[in-house]
N, C-alpha and C positions, 0 to 999 in steps of 0.2 A: 893332102884330105887325111882329115883325123881318124885313127884307128877306132875299131869299135870297143876297144877295151878302154878309150877314155871315157866312156858312159856319157859324154858331155850331152850328145845328140840323142842318144838312143833313150837315157830314162825318162824323159820327159813324154815321148811317145808311148813308153810303155805302159807309164800313169795313166795319160788321158785313154788309152786303148781299154785299160781297166774302168775308168769310168764310164766309158760308151758301152762298153760291155754290158754292164749292170742296169744301165739306163735303158739299153735298148730290149731287153728282157722284161721289162717292167712299164713298157708304153700302154699294152694293150688292157691291162686289168684296169687303167684309168679312162681310156676312151672307150671303154664297153659300156659304160653308162651313157654315153653319147649315141653308142652305135644301137643300144636298146631302144632309145626313142626313137632315132631315124629308120630303123627298119623294123619297127614295132614288134620286137621281141624280146623276151624278159631277159634280163642280166642272168639269171639261173639256164637259160638256153644258150646264151652265146660265151660265157666265162670258159667252159669247158674246151670252146677251140684253142686255148693256150696249152692244153695240155701235150699236143704235138711238139711245141716249142721247147717246153719243158725238160720233157723227154729228150729231143734230140741235143739240148743243151748238154747234157749228162754223157748220152751214149756216144755222142761224135767228138767225145775228148779223147776217146782211146785213137781212133784214126788219126786225129790231128797231130796227137802226140808223136805216132809212129812215122808221119810224112815228115814231120818237123825234125826227126832223128835221122831218117834215110834222104831226105831230098835239102830242104833248107828251113832253118829258123826265120832267117830275115824274110823270105819270100811267102811261108805260111803267114807273117804279120801282114805283109802288105795285102795277101788275101783275106785276111781277117776285116782289114780296113774297108777294103772294097766290097767284099762279100755283104758284109754287115749291113754297111750304107746301100748298096744296091738290093737286098733282100727288105729293108725297110721301107725304100720309095715303092718297091714292088706292091709292099702291104697296102701302103696308103691310097693304092690306085684299086683297091678291091671293091668288086661290087656286090659280093655275097658272102656269105659265112663260110663256105667252104674255101673259098680264095682267101680270104681272112686266115682259117685254119692253116694252108698251105704255106701262106705269106709267114706266119708265125714260126711253121716247121722249120723253113729255109733260113730265117733268122738265128732260130736256135742253132742249128746247121754251124752257121758260121760264128756265133758268139761261143760255141764250144771250143774255138782254136786258143782263144786267149789264155786261159789258164795254163794248159800243159806247155804252150810255146812262149807266152809272154813272162811267164815266172821264170821258166827256163833261162830264157836270156838275160834276164834280171839277175839271177843269182851266177849267171856263169864267170862274172868278175867280180869277187869277193870282197872289195872293198866296202866297209862300214856295212854290211851284210844285214843286220838287224834294222838299222835304221832306214836302208832302202826296202825292205820288205817293209816295214811300218807306213814308209809314204805310200807306198803303193796300194796297200789294205786300205789306208786313209781313202785313196781316191776311187777305188772300186764301191767301198762306203757311202763316199759322195754321189756316185752313180745311183746308188739306190735311193739315196735320201732326194736327189734332185728329181728321180724320174716323176713321182707325183705332180711336184710343183710345176718343172718344166711341160709335161704331158698336158697336166690340166690348164695352164695358162695359154698353152698354142690351142688347145682344144677351144677353148672360152674365146680368145680372140678371133682366132681365123679357123675352126673347124677340126675335126679329129683327124682329118687326112694330114695336116699339117704337123700333127704330134708325131707322125712316122717321118714324113717329108724332111723337117729340119735336121732331126739327129742323123737320118739318113744322109744328108747333104753335108753334115758336120762330120761325119765318118768318112767319107768319100775325099772331103779336103785334107783331114788329117792323114788319109793313106797318102794322098798326093803328096803331103809335106814330108811325109817319112821316107818315102822312095827318093825324093829330090835331097833331104839333108842328112839321111843318116846312111853312111858310108855302107856299101855292100861288104861284109867281113870277106877276109882272105880265106884261103886254105888254111886249115887247121895243120899246123906243124906237130907232128908226133915226137916226142923225144926219146933219144936212144938210151 
């Protein structure tokens, strides 16, 4: 089984994770247009529902980093993929504004895992660090750029719920592949 230090299996998952992280955080600002029509509420009334998710995205980075240091970065990345996927699916089933707000908050909680954990995993092996960070940053920005296109297209084709469902299923699928294809790191050996 290849070692985690080979980076071969790990780095693509970290890059896809960064893409999913930023995409997930920007689904709602696109679908809120359709929600305003469906729920007969104004954009101005519904958009603030995203606030809790963005606060959680920042605030929960601290406990996520602590858990990664004291438990497992690898397991925290698995929690990220499955958690963000599950929370997007649940948000897609929302029937009321408060349910959307709760779903976005939980999505923000799981999205908060990526930066302190994924970036730490990426820099753990310093081979061509600048290039690795550059590619990872590109993938995150592609997630930002794709959010409006992907969410808008899914919303127009199949309704606003699919704008949550498809990225949620994608994240769970990527998480499953991560667990199957990226080897669990062995114990860290301390040098004497």
